[in-house]
Backbone as CSV, one residue per row, in Angstrom:
resi,resn,N_x,N_y,N_z,CA_x,CA_y,CA_z,C_x,C_y,C_z
1,MET,43.409,-36.228,-13.704,44.627,-36.806,-13.135,44.342,-38.227,-12.685
2,ALA,45.310,-39.121,-12.913,45.135,-40.516,-12.521,46.413,-41.025,-11.872
3,TRP,46.303,-42.169,-11.214,47.430,-42.783,-10.540,47.453,-44.272,-10.859
4,LEU,48.542,-44.907,-10.502,48.655,-46.360,-10.601,48.761,-46.924,-9.192
5,ARG,47.929,-47.912,-8.889,47.917,-48.521,-7.568,48.440,-49.946,-7.671
6,VAL,49.416,-50.263,-6.819,49.989,-51.606,-6.754,49.537,-52.258,-5.460
7,ASP,49.066,-53.490,-5.549,48.685,-54.272,-4.375,49.473,-55.575,-4.377
8,LEU,50.136,-55.852,-3.243,50.936,-57.061,-3.109,50.613,-57.746,-1.792
9,VAL,50.634,-59.060,-1.783,50.422,-59.823,-0.556,51.733,-60.503,-0.179
10,VAL,52.190,-60.214,1.051,53.461,-60.774,1.522,53.298,-61.237,2.967
11,GLU,54.285,-61.957,3.462,54.289,-62.331,4.872,54.421,-61.084,5.738
12,GLY,53.852,-61.146,6.944,53.833,-59.987,7.827,55.208,-59.405,8.082
13,ALA,56.218,-60.240,8.219,57.572,-59.759,8.526,58.163,-58.923,7.395
14,SER,57.652,-59.108,6.174,58.196,-58.377,5.023,57.417,-57.115,4.698
15,ALA,56.286,-56.893,5.375,55.383,-55.807,4.981,56.012,-54.426,5.147
16,VAL,56.553,-54.126,6.321,57.122,-52.793,6.557,58.343,-52.543,5.682
17,PRO,59.308,-53.487,5.614,60.445,-53.250,4.707,60.016,-53.034,3.259
18,LEU,58.997,-53.777,2.797,58.550,-53.610,1.423,57.889,-52.250,1.224
19,ALA,57.061,-51.817,2.163,56.423,-50.503,2.055,57.478,-49.408,2.016
20,ASP,58.508,-49.530,2.868,59.592,-48.543,2.876,60.347,-48.549,1.544
21,ALA,60.586,-49.740,1.005,61.325,-49.851,-0.259,60.519,-49.267,-1.413
22,LEU,59.227,-49.475,-1.414,58.378,-48.904,-2.465,58.384,-47.374,-2.392
23,ALA,58.396,-46.845,-1.171,58.486,-45.397,-1.010,59.816,-44.877,-1.562
24,GLN,60.887,-45.620,-1.326,62.195,-45.235,-1.855,62.208,-45.259,-3.382
25,GLU,61.361,-46.103,-3.941,61.305,-46.222,-5.409,60.274,-45.288,-6.032
26,GLY,59.770,-44.355,-5.245,58.915,-43.327,-5.827,57.443,-43.399,-5.521
27,ALA,57.010,-44.320,-4.659,55.594,-44.393,-4.312,55.154,-43.116,-3.611
28,ILE,53.997,-42.590,-3.998,53.461,-41.381,-3.381,52.971,-41.676,-1.972
29,SER,52.398,-42.849,-1.781,51.918,-43.282,-0.464,51.907,-44.798,-0.419
30,THR,51.960,-45.334,0.801,51.876,-46.779,0.987,50.924,-47.086,2.133
31,GLU,50.377,-48.269,2.126,49.435,-48.700,3.153,49.622,-50.192,3.400
32,ILE,49.530,-50.597,4.681,49.607,-52.012,5.050,48.288,-52.402,5.699
33,SER,47.683,-53.482,5.230,46.411,-53.934,5.777,46.392,-55.460,5.867
34,ASP,45.355,-55.977,6.485,45.184,-57.419,6.646,44.816,-58.031,5.301
35,ALA,45.639,-58.944,4.799,45.340,-59.588,3.519,44.077,-60.432,3.593
36,ASP,43.673,-60.804,4.813,42.480,-61.641,4.991,41.255,-60.826,5.376
37,ALA,41.334,-59.495,5.242,40.189,-58.653,5.586,38.972,-59.049,4.759
38,GLY,37.820,-59.102,5.437,36.591,-59.486,4.761,36.361,-60.968,4.671
39,THR,37.272,-61.762,5.269,37.117,-63.224,5.292,37.014,-63.688,6.744
40,PRO,36.661,-64.948,6.968,36.610,-65.456,8.350,37.948,-65.402,9.070
41,ARG,39.038,-65.254,8.322,40.372,-65.214,8.939,40.798,-63.800,9.319
42,GLU,39.940,-62.801,9.059,40.271,-61.421,9.400,40.560,-61.292,10.895
43,ASP,41.579,-60.499,11.222,42.008,-60.389,12.613,42.233,-58.922,12.967
44,ALA,41.645,-58.472,14.077,41.843,-57.093,14.540,43.188,-56.988,15.249
45,VAL,43.979,-55.995,14.881,45.287,-55.765,15.481,45.318,-54.339,16.015
46,TYR,45.693,-54.186,17.295,45.764,-52.868,17.914,47.204,-52.594,18.340
47,GLY,47.511,-51.319,18.457,48.837,-50.951,18.923,48.878,-49.489,19.296
48,GLU,49.970,-49.054,19.906,50.159,-47.664,20.295,51.435,-47.128,19.676
49,PRO,51.503,-45.803,19.464,52.727,-45.209,18.929,53.936,-45.571,19.794
50,GLY,55.011,-45.940,19.127,56.230,-46.288,19.844,56.336,-47.755,20.199
51,ALA,55.206,-48.470,20.091,55.232,-49.899,20.400,55.712,-50.672,19.178
52,ASP,56.229,-51.875,19.415,56.656,-52.720,18.304,55.452,-53.060,17.437
53,ALA,55.648,-53.007,16.118,54.562,-53.305,15.198,54.124,-54.761,15.358
54,ASN,52.833,-54.960,15.460,52.262,-56.305,15.583,51.338,-56.503,14.395
55,LEU,51.937,-56.941,13.266,51.177,-57.024,12.032,50.567,-58.406,11.839
56,TRP,49.762,-58.507,10.803,49.098,-59.760,10.487,50.108,-60.739,9.887
57,SER,49.806,-62.023,9.942,50.719,-63.018,9.371,50.798,-62.883,7.858
58,SER,49.702,-62.422,7.257,49.677,-62.178,5.822,49.183,-60.747,5.595
59,CYS,50.006,-59.927,4.943,49.689,-58.509,4.790,49.521,-58.116,3.325
60,ARG,48.604,-57.177,3.111,48.477,-56.557,1.801,49.204,-55.219,1.851
61,VAL,50.185,-55.046,0.983,50.916,-53.790,0.879,50.431,-53.083,-0.386
62,SER,49.894,-51.888,-0.206,49.390,-51.107,-1.338,50.244,-49.861,-1.500
63,ALA,50.508,-49.499,-2.732,51.319,-48.313,-3.015,50.715,-47.561,-4.188
64,LEU,50.761,-46.235,-4.101,50.218,-45.372,-5.139,51.369,-44.673,-5.854
65,PHE,51.359,-44.768,-7.206,52.398,-44.155,-8.019,51.771,-43.166,-9.006
66,ALA,52.577,-42.247,-9.501,52.130,-41.362,-10.572,51.797,-42.197,-11.803
67,ALA,50.889,-41.679,-12.641,50.409,-42.450,-13.794,51.517,-42.784,-14.780
68,ASP,52.563,-41.940,-14.850,53.646,-42.178,-15.808,54.837,-42.904,-15.181
69,ALA,54.698,-43.392,-13.973,55.810,-44.071,-13.299,56.057,-45.450,-13.913
70,ASN,57.318,-45.877,-13.872,57.672,-47.227,-14.318,57.457,-48.164,-13.125
71,VAL,56.224,-48.587,-12.958,55.860,-49.348,-11.774,56.535,-50.711,-11.752
72,GLU,56.638,-51.348,-12.913,57.268,-52.677,-12.948,58.714,-52.602,-12.462
73,ARG,59.444,-51.563,-12.915,60.831,-51.414,-12.475,60.895,-51.146,-10.975
74,ALA,59.997,-50.259,-10.477,59.980,-49.950,-9.052,59.653,-51.185,-8.224
75,LEU,58.723,-51.981,-8.715,58.337,-53.201,-8.003,59.488,-54.202,-7.959
76,ASP,60.163,-54.377,-9.073,61.299,-55.300,-9.117,62.404,-54.845,-8.165
77,ALA,62.688,-53.548,-8.152,63.757,-53.026,-7.299,63.398,-53.151,-5.829
78,ALA,62.152,-52.878,-5.489,61.730,-52.930,-4.088,61.741,-54.360,-3.557
79,THR,61.225,-55.284,-4.333,61.199,-56.680,-3.861,62.616,-57.251,-3.773
80,ALA,63.480,-56.846,-4.705,64.867,-57.317,-4.649,65.565,-56.761,-3.418
81,ALA,65.315,-55.499,-3.092,65.942,-54.885,-1.921,65.506,-55.569,-0.635
82,CYS,64.305,-56.130,-0.613,63.792,-56.792,0.590,64.038,-58.291,0.587
83,GLY,64.630,-58.805,-0.489,64.893,-60.230,-0.571,63.640,-61.062,-0.761
84,ILE,62.628,-60.479,-1.389,61.392,-61.216,-1.643,61.501,-61.837,-3.025
85,ALA,61.548,-63.164,-3.072,61.772,-63.855,-4.334,60.494,-63.993,-5.145
86,ALA,59.354,-64.229,-4.478,58.101,-64.460,-5.197,56.956,-63.849,-4.421
87,LEU,55.949,-63.423,-5.131,54.774,-62.826,-4.515,53.578,-63.749,-4.702
88,SER,52.818,-63.947,-3.598,51.646,-64.821,-3.705,50.502,-64.135,-4.428
89,ALA,50.485,-62.805,-4.461,49.457,-62.065,-5.188,49.966,-60.658,-5.439
90,ALA,49.794,-60.189,-6.680,50.209,-58.840,-7.021,49.328,-58.336,-8.145
91,SER,48.999,-57.034,-8.095,48.169,-56.460,-9.148,48.515,-54.986,-9.309
92,ILE,48.308,-54.479,-10.537,48.492,-53.059,-10.827,47.202,-52.563,-11.479
93,ALA,46.650,-51.487,-10.929,45.394,-50.959,-11.455,45.482,-49.445,-11.589
94,ARG,44.763,-48.911,-12.551,44.707,-47.466,-12.754,43.604,-46.893,-11.861
95,VAL,43.932,-45.829,-11.145,42.966,-45.157,-10.278,42.635,-43.804,-10.891
96,GLU,41.413,-43.635,-11.331,41.008,-42.381,-11.962,40.714,-41.326,-10.908
97,ASP,40.844,-40.076,-11.321,40.496,-38.977,-10.431,38.997,-38.988,-10.175
98,ALA,38.585,-38.364,-9.080,37.172,-38.367,-8.697,36.887,-37.127,-7.866
99,ASP,35.631,-36.902,-7.607,35.225,-35.835,-6.697,35.398,-36.372,-5.285
100,TRP,36.619,-36.210,-4.751,36.937,-36.835,-3.475,36.141,-36.225,-2.331
101,VAL,35.786,-34.952,-2.447,34.969,-34.328,-1.400,33.612,-35.004,-1.330
102,ALA,32.984,-35.188,-2.498,31.664,-35.837,-2.522,31.747,-37.278,-2.040
103,LEU,32.806,-37.985,-2.447,32.964,-39.370,-2.005,33.141,-39.448,-0.494
104,THR,33.931,-38.520,0.060,34.122,-38.511,1.510,32.827,-38.203,2.229
105,GLN,32.080,-37.241,1.724,30.831,-36.869,2.369,29.854,-38.037,2.406
106,ARG,29.842,-38.838,1.351,28.907,-39.966,1.317,29.243,-41.021,2.364
107,GLN,30.491,-41.010,2.861,30.890,-41.991,3.869,30.416,-41.604,5.270
108,PHE,30.023,-40.343,5.464,29.668,-39.865,6.793,28.204,-39.462,6.846
109,GLU,27.444,-40.214,7.599,26.032,-39.946,7.812,25.828,-39.499,9.261
110,PRO,24.709,-38.859,9.581,24.417,-38.558,10.989,24.487,-39.828,11.821
111,MET,25.057,-39.734,13.005,25.292,-40.915,13.830,24.795,-40.680,15.245
112,ARG,24.014,-41.600,15.745,23.566,-41.526,17.121,24.706,-41.929,18.043
113,ALA,24.932,-41.125,19.089,26.030,-41.396,20.010,25.530,-41.600,21.436
114,GLY,24.256,-41.798,21.593,23.658,-42.015,22.908,22.156,-42.074,22.742
115,GLU,21.423,-41.865,23.819,19.969,-41.888,23.733,19.428,-40.662,23.005
116,ARG,20.056,-39.489,23.221,19.546,-38.260,22.615,20.640,-37.406,22.000
117,LEU,21.803,-37.984,21.804,22.955,-37.265,21.272,23.247,-37.737,19.852
118,TRP,23.352,-36.781,18.917,23.653,-37.089,17.521,24.870,-36.291,17.068
119,ILE,25.701,-36.920,16.211,26.789,-36.235,15.526,26.333,-36.047,14.084
120,VAL,26.260,-34.786,13.637,25.657,-34.483,12.334,26.659,-33.729,11.446
121,PRO,27.090,-34.321,10.314,27.934,-33.568,9.370,27.186,-32.346,8.848
122,THR,27.933,-31.317,8.481,27.302,-30.050,8.102,26.423,-30.169,6.868
123,TRP,26.681,-31.156,6.018,25.898,-31.268,4.785,24.601,-32.080,4.984
124,HIS,24.307,-32.468,6.230,23.078,-33.192,6.536,22.195,-32.369,7.462
125,ALA,20.896,-32.597,7.361,19.961,-32.040,8.337,19.898,-32.992,9.529
126,PRO,19.734,-32.490,10.748,19.632,-33.366,11.920,18.447,-34.319,11.783
127,PRO,18.655,-35.610,12.023,17.547,-36.568,11.937,16.459,-36.285,12.962
128,GLU,16.858,-35.774,14.138,15.903,-35.429,15.179,16.177,-33.986,15.601
129,ALA,15.334,-33.086,15.153,15.568,-31.667,15.422,15.603,-31.363,16.912
130,GLY,14.870,-32.108,17.719,14.818,-31.857,19.149,15.884,-32.555,19.952
131,ALA,16.765,-33.316,19.288,17.837,-34.029,19.984,18.994,-33.074,20.283
132,VAL,19.998,-33.579,21.006,21.225,-32.816,21.226,22.122,-33.093,20.021
133,ASN,22.173,-32.149,19.092,22.879,-32.342,17.828,24.207,-31.587,17.831
134,ILE,25.283,-32.316,17.549,26.612,-31.717,17.425,26.967,-31.685,15.947
135,VAL,27.194,-30.488,15.410,27.566,-30.334,14.005,29.073,-30.495,13.902
136,LEU,29.510,-31.494,13.148,30.945,-31.800,13.115,31.295,-32.446,11.791
137,ASP,32.351,-31.968,11.164,32.841,-32.550,9.919,34.147,-33.293,10.160
138,PRO,34.419,-34.337,9.373,35.729,-34.991,9.457,36.825,-33.977,9.161
139,GLY,37.905,-34.023,9.931,38.972,-33.046,9.736,40.311,-33.595,10.138
140,ALA,41.253,-32.693,10.371,42.622,-33.102,10.681,42.768,-33.649,12.087
141,ALA,41.861,-33.308,12.994,41.975,-33.730,14.388,41.104,-34.941,14.661
142,PHE,41.586,-35.828,15.559,40.844,-37.037,15.907,39.550,-36.671,16.626
143,GLY,38.483,-37.427,16.319,37.242,-37.255,17.055,36.069,-36.834,16.205
144,THR,35.562,-37.751,15.364,34.353,-37.474,14.595,33.143,-38.164,15.198
145,GLY,33.378,-38.941,16.263,32.291,-39.679,16.880,32.131,-41.085,16.345
146,SER,32.866,-41.427,15.298,32.701,-42.742,14.695,33.553,-43.820,15.367
147,HIS,34.622,-43.425,16.058,35.494,-44.424,16.676,34.884,-44.911,17.985
148,PRO,35.012,-46.215,18.288,34.419,-46.748,19.529,34.845,-46.009,20.786
149,THR,36.106,-45.579,20.866,36.565,-44.893,22.077,35.841,-43.568,22.285
150,THR,35.556,-42.875,21.177,34.818,-41.611,21.278,33.364,-41.867,21.634
151,ARG,32.756,-42.863,21.007,31.355,-43.192,21.306,31.173,-43.540,22.769
152,LEU,32.129,-44.244,23.332,32.034,-44.627,24.739,31.961,-43.401,25.645
153,VAL,32.817,-42.407,25.393,32.821,-41.221,26.247,31.557,-40.394,26.033
154,LEU,31.116,-40.274,24.793,29.907,-39.503,24.520,28.700,-40.095,25.255
155,ALA,28.565,-41.417,25.196,27.446,-42.059,25.891,27.567,-41.861,27.401
156,TRP,28.799,-41.907,27.922,29.007,-41.710,29.359,28.671,-40.270,29.758
157,LEU,29.091,-39.304,28.952,28.788,-37.904,29.247,27.281,-37.665,29.273
158,GLU,26.573,-38.264,28.338,25.128,-38.081,28.291,24.464,-38.516,29.596
159,LYS,25.012,-39.528,30.224,24.434,-40.049,31.466,24.907,-39.294,32.701
160,ASN,26.041,-38.607,32.616,26.656,-38.071,33.831,26.776,-36.560,33.918
161,VAL,26.667,-35.850,32.802,26.759,-34.380,32.867,25.486,-33.817,33.474
162,ARG,25.670,-32.903,34.439,24.550,-32.220,35.075,24.594,-30.742,34.727
163,ALA,23.449,-30.093,34.797,23.382,-28.659,34.513,24.342,-27.911,35.425
164,GLY,25.149,-27.025,34.839,26.081,-26.227,35.619,27.434,-26.860,35.849
165,ASP,27.668,-28.064,35.337,28.944,-28.752,35.546,30.110,-28.015,34.895
166,SER,31.312,-28.311,35.409,32.553,-27.896,34.763,33.254,-29.155,34.273
167,VAL,33.822,-29.086,33.050,34.372,-30.281,32.397,35.729,-29.962,31.788
168,LEU,36.667,-30.902,31.937,37.969,-30.818,31.284,38.088,-31.970,30.291
169,ASP,38.372,-31.632,29.032,38.617,-32.634,27.985,40.101,-32.578,27.667
170,TYR,40.863,-33.546,28.189,42.320,-33.539,28.058,42.701,-34.387,26.846
171,GLY,43.402,-33.763,25.874,43.676,-34.430,24.605,42.436,-34.334,23.737
172,CYS,41.981,-33.098,23.493,40.629,-32.856,22.991,40.414,-33.213,21.534
173,GLY,41.494,-33.271,20.719,41.278,-33.532,19.302,40.356,-32.497,18.699
174,SER,39.267,-32.946,18.096,38.315,-32.044,17.444,37.513,-31.209,18.421
175,GLY,37.584,-31.542,19.717,36.793,-30.848,20.723,35.426,-31.443,20.937
176,ILE,35.146,-32.577,20.319,33.806,-33.150,20.325,33.290,-33.448,21.731
177,LEU,34.151,-33.931,22.631,33.690,-34.299,23.973,33.323,-33.064,24.778
178,ALA,34.165,-32.035,24.714,33.876,-30.804,25.453,32.639,-30.111,24.892
179,ILE,32.500,-30.120,23.573,31.320,-29.517,22.950,30.064,-30.272,23.358
180,ALA,30.145,-31.602,23.374,28.997,-32.412,23.807,28.621,-32.086,25.244
181,ALA,29.621,-31.932,26.111,29.343,-31.622,27.517,28.593,-30.301,27.641
182,LEU,29.021,-29.298,26.881,28.342,-27.999,26.928,26.915,-28.103,26.416
183,LYS,26.725,-28.855,25.352,25.371,-29.004,24.802,24.481,-29.836,25.716
184,LEU,25.095,-30.642,26.569,24.331,-31.448,27.527,24.040,-30.694,28.821
185,GLY,24.523,-29.456,28.923,24.170,-28.635,30.076,25.311,-28.137,30.916
186,ALA,26.551,-28.543,30.624,27.687,-28.043,31.402,27.793,-26.530,31.248
187,ALA,28.176,-25.859,32.322,28.313,-24.405,32.282,29.672,-23.982,31.749
188,ARG,30.680,-24.858,31.895,32.044,-24.521,31.487,32.741,-25.778,31.016
189,ALA,33.489,-25.648,29.929,34.282,-26.774,29.438,35.618,-26.259,28.936
190,VAL,36.669,-26.970,29.313,38.025,-26.636,28.891,38.530,-27.767,28.003
191,ALA,39.016,-27.420,26.815,39.580,-28.398,25.888,41.065,-28.119,25.738
192,THR,41.882,-29.140,25.944,43.328,-28.932,25.874,43.984,-30.036,25.061
193,ASP,45.058,-29.675,24.354,45.770,-30.625,23.501,47.153,-30.055,23.233
194,ILE,48.087,-30.911,22.773,49.418,-30.429,22.414,49.531,-30.171,20.916
195,ASP,48.519,-30.584,20.146,48.541,-30.465,18.696,47.875,-29.153,18.276
196,PRO,48.610,-28.241,17.624,48.009,-26.974,17.198,46.810,-27.162,16.278
197,LEU,46.843,-28.206,15.427,45.704,-28.460,14.547,44.471,-28.851,15.342
198,ALA,44.672,-29.601,16.418,43.545,-29.983,17.260,42.949,-28.752,17.936
199,LEU,43.792,-27.870,18.431,43.301,-26.661,19.090,42.526,-25.793,18.104
200,GLU,43.039,-25.691,16.882,42.340,-24.916,15.855,40.993,-25.553,15.528
201,ALA,40.983,-26.891,15.398,39.734,-27.584,15.085,38.723,-27.435,16.212
202,ALA,39.187,-27.508,17.457,38.280,-27.374,18.598,37.644,-25.984,18.628
203,ARG,38.434,-24.954,18.359,37.881,-23.592,18.323,36.841,-23.463,17.211
204,TYR,37.196,-23.961,16.037,36.288,-23.877,14.890,34.983,-24.624,15.172
205,ASN,35.095,-25.844,15.677,33.905,-26.650,15.922,33.028,-26.062,17.023
206,SER,33.638,-25.441,18.020,32.824,-24.819,19.070,32.023,-23.653,18.501
207,GLN,32.623,-22.900,17.589,31.902,-21.800,16.947,30.761,-22.322,16.088
208,ARG,31.009,-23.417,15.356,29.958,-23.998,14.524,28.782,-24.469,15.366
209,ASN,29.048,-24.835,16.617,27.995,-25.342,17.486,27.468,-24.301,18.461
210,SER,27.931,-23.051,18.297,27.434,-21.930,19.096,27.582,-22.170,20.599
211,VAL,28.747,-22.702,20.999,29.038,-22.878,22.415,30.347,-22.168,22.737
212,THR,30.495,-21.774,23.989,31.707,-21.091,24.436,32.645,-22.110,25.058
213,LEU,33.705,-22.434,24.343,34.664,-23.453,24.766,36.005,-22.795,25.052
214,GLU,36.578,-23.104,26.210,37.912,-22.616,26.548,38.938,-23.582,25.967
215,VAL,39.742,-23.115,25.043,40.722,-23.959,24.358,42.122,-23.532,24.786
216,THR,42.909,-24.476,25.308,44.243,-24.150,25.816,45.263,-25.182,25.356
217,ASP,46.494,-24.756,25.222,47.601,-25.643,24.891,47.969,-26.446,26.136
218,ALA,48.055,-27.763,26.008,48.343,-28.628,27.159,49.728,-28.378,27.738
219,ARG,50.602,-27.714,26.991,51.935,-27.419,27.511,51.926,-26.206,28.435
220,SER,50.796,-25.502,28.472,50.637,-24.395,29.414,50.016,-24.915,30.691
221,ALA,50.256,-24.238,31.782,49.744,-24.682,33.079,48.234,-24.506,33.139
222,LEU,47.546,-25.569,33.547,46.114,-25.493,33.775,45.871,-25.047,35.211
223,THR,44.815,-24.291,35.415,44.484,-23.835,36.761,43.097,-24.312,37.140
224,GLY,42.907,-24.554,38.427,41.598,-24.926,38.931,41.274,-26.396,38.729
225,ALA,40.135,-26.793,39.262,39.676,-28.175,39.172,38.240,-28.187,38.692
226,VAL,37.854,-29.273,38.033,36.519,-29.402,37.447,35.796,-30.589,38.074
227,ARG,34.482,-30.645,37.851,33.740,-31.786,38.399,33.920,-33.035,37.551
228,ILE,34.127,-32.867,36.242,34.278,-34.017,35.347,35.530,-33.832,34.495
229,THR,36.393,-34.842,34.522,37.561,-34.877,33.643,37.436,-36.075,32.714
230,VAL,37.560,-35.839,31.410,37.535,-36.936,30.446,38.809,-36.887,29.616
231,ALA,39.292,-38.051,29.220,40.475,-38.139,28.361,40.323,-39.366,27.473
232,ASN,40.335,-39.141,26.193,40.269,-40.223,25.215,41.589,-40.226,24.457
233,ILE,42.556,-40.942,25.002,43.901,-40.926,24.401,44.300,-42.383,24.134
234,LEU,45.307,-42.873,24.837,45.740,-44.267,24.788,46.262,-44.634,26.169
235,ALA,46.392,-45.915,26.420,46.697,-46.395,27.766,47.997,-45.822,28.332
236,ASN,49.069,-45.834,27.559,50.351,-45.375,28.108,50.328,-43.905,28.513
237,PRO,49.883,-42.985,27.650,49.792,-41.597,28.115,48.799,-41.414,29.243
238,LEU,47.726,-42.180,29.267,46.767,-42.072,30.370,47.429,-42.429,31.696
239,ARG,48.266,-43.442,31.691,48.970,-43.818,32.928,49.895,-42.693,33.381
240,MET,50.650,-42.122,32.442,51.595,-41.068,32.802,50.888,-39.789,33.248
241,LEU,49.692,-39.563,32.739,48.953,-38.339,33.060,48.145,-38.454,34.347
242,ALA,48.159,-39.587,34.997,47.315,-39.797,36.182,47.437,-38.672,37.216
243,PRO,48.638,-38.261,37.633,48.718,-37.186,38.642,48.112,-35.880,38.154
244,ILE,48.308,-35.563,36.871,47.786,-34.306,36.328,46.269,-34.331,36.259
245,LEU,45.712,-35.408,35.700,44.264,-35.484,35.548,43.569,-35.525,36.910
246,ALA,44.170,-36.225,37.839,43.580,-36.275,39.183,43.625,-34.909,39.853
247,SER,44.733,-34.188,39.685,44.876,-32.892,40.356,43.894,-31.851,39.833
248,HIS,43.405,-32.039,38.619,42.459,-31.081,38.045,41.010,-31.556,38.150
249,THR,40.799,-32.601,38.960,39.440,-33.091,39.217,39.089,-32.810,40.668
250,GLN,37.942,-32.216,40.880,37.515,-31.886,42.236,37.358,-33.154,43.078
251,HIS,37.561,-33.032,44.382,37.267,-34.138,45.283,35.783,-34.465,45.168
252,GLY,35.494,-35.710,44.947,34.118,-36.128,44.710,33.699,-36.009,43.265
253,GLY,34.576,-35.415,42.433,34.291,-35.308,41.006,34.536,-36.630,40.294
254,MET,34.349,-36.622,38.988,34.412,-37.871,38.220,35.508,-37.816,37.164
255,ILE,36.127,-38.984,36.948,37.154,-39.156,35.916,36.685,-40.264,34.988
256,ALA,36.730,-40.012,33.680,36.383,-41.027,32.691,37.495,-41.104,31.655
257,LEU,38.016,-42.304,31.423,39.159,-42.506,30.537,38.809,-43.503,29.441
258,SER,39.176,-43.167,28.194,38.934,-44.066,27.069,40.199,-44.179,26.230
259,GLY,40.174,-45.117,25.279,41.378,-45.426,24.507,42.142,-46.581,25.127
260,ILE,41.438,-47.416,25.883,42.058,-48.507,26.652,41.575,-49.845,26.099
261,LEU,42.500,-50.736,25.833,42.153,-52.090,25.402,41.846,-52.959,26.612
262,GLU,41.122,-54.040,26.370,40.721,-54.934,27.459,41.902,-55.350,28.333
263,GLU,43.010,-55.706,27.698,44.159,-56.209,28.452,44.917,-55.103,29.178
264,GLN,44.554,-53.838,28.943,45.244,-52.721,29.585,44.473,-52.143,30.768
265,VAL,43.294,-52.681,31.037,42.426,-52.124,32.081,43.114,-52.098,33.434
266,GLY,43.741,-53.210,33.826,44.354,-53.316,35.145,45.458,-52.299,35.366
267,GLU,46.333,-52.130,34.377,47.475,-51.226,34.564,47.020,-49.767,34.633
268,VAL,45.994,-49.397,33.855,45.501,-48.023,33.916,44.786,-47.767,35.235
269,ALA,43.957,-48.719,35.663,43.240,-48.563,36.935,44.221,-48.423,38.093
270,ARG,45.300,-49.193,38.076,46.296,-49.117,39.155,46.987,-47.762,39.173
271,ALA,47.196,-47.160,38.006,47.862,-45.861,37.945,47.042,-44.769,38.634
272,TYR,45.719,-44.953,38.710,44.835,-43.946,39.315,44.349,-44.353,40.703
273,ALA,44.778,-45.508,41.187,44.202,-46.074,42.405,44.326,-45.157,43.622
274,GLN,45.405,-44.390,43.733,45.565,-43.533,44.920,44.621,-42.337,44.901
275,TRP,43.996,-42.060,43.763,43.055,-40.933,43.672,41.610,-41.377,43.449
276,ALA,41.419,-42.436,42.671,40.062,-42.860,42.326,40.035,-44.348,42.041
277,ALA,38.940,-44.994,42.436,38.735,-46.414,42.129,37.984,-46.498,40.803
278,LEU,38.744,-46.643,39.721,38.136,-46.675,38.395,37.635,-48.066,38.062
279,GLU,36.462,-48.122,37.486,35.851,-49.386,37.092,35.402,-49.314,35.641
280,VAL,35.216,-50.463,35.046,34.754,-50.517,33.658,33.337,-49.961,33.581
281,ALA,33.156,-48.929,32.760,31.847,-48.282,32.617,31.278,-48.452,31.216
282,GLY,32.020,-49.112,30.336,31.526,-49.344,28.985,32.535,-50.113,28.162
283,ARG,32.025,-50.847,27.184,32.868,-51.605,26.257,32.327,-51.463,24.850
284,ASP,33.240,-51.425,23.862,32.818,-51.316,22.472,33.958,-51.788,21.575
285,SER,33.739,-52.881,20.872,34.682,-53.374,19.858,36.094,-53.571,20.387
286,GLY,36.222,-54.112,21.589,37.534,-54.379,22.174,38.096,-53.236,22.983
287,TRP,37.444,-52.075,22.961,37.884,-50.920,23.730,37.061,-50.785,24.999
288,VAL,37.671,-50.171,26.020,37.038,-50.092,27.343,37.057,-48.646,27.832
289,LEU,35.985,-48.258,28.519,35.929,-46.974,29.218,36.031,-47.244,30.711
290,LEU,36.970,-46.580,31.381,37.108,-46.661,32.831,36.600,-45.355,33.448
291,ALA,35.850,-45.461,34.535,35.330,-44.250,35.178,35.188,-44.463,36.664
292,GLY,35.246,-43.365,37.414,35.061,-43.429,38.867,35.160,-42.047,39.478
293,ARG,34.867,-41.966,40.770,34.917,-40.689,41.491,36.260,-40.499,42.178
294,ARG,36.726,-39.280,42.195,37.951,-38.968,42.921,37.631,-38.892,44.413
295,GLY,38.450,-39.558,45.199,38.259,-39.563,46.643,38.684,-38.254,47.272
296,SER,38.449,-38.163,48.550,38.797,-36.927,49.272,40.271,-36.915,49.629
């Protein structure tokens, strides 16, 4: 099986309308990326769900079509619908089928996530047999350890989890943070999320790592308080969750939050100020980890 891939470079303001128009004309999938990626003009753009799109000034719009599709007709119709008179760059290429599982596996190698913590895909042997190794495969839920926000929390947990601790991972995704806490010596860890796929992935991954993880739906009431609460989400939900996360953290316990951009540090810290004085505890690729103790 093969496909046809179309790549077009347009101004940022035209990227979303063009991607939508290509989908209307039969594209199987579309993607928008920085047209200057890989050059000195490459620019990192961040955003959150529900926020206004902040795209690059020059965007590459890619679309995948069936091999027998009339791509030229679809391209003409889509650009006409968007009022795009001329394209600065456009190409059509045939994409052959491949062993996508093998290709994906080659992209994921064992990764160090701290001084003694490793994330190891199932098809690899642990690089250090005596290290704290978490067996984890890329899946439907967020959290393979490769994203800076996840790495920040993993490194923080390695430094702060004590034997016998209780830990809450709010917005658990794959369950990687709660599993890491248990492997680092925590006696109890609770992983919660609103996504059924995340809950399923967390249960599966805990079994693969031979740890006992309590997995709960975040829409159900949580009971009790833990010594460590971690949440790797995004700034806006972290602000709204402040009363909940604080209420489930013991007095004198610790709160660590990730998924925060540099410019969002102040607003998130203020949201938790009545419960904890959060300070920057780590930075990675424009992302920040905030952490602190809950007051009495």
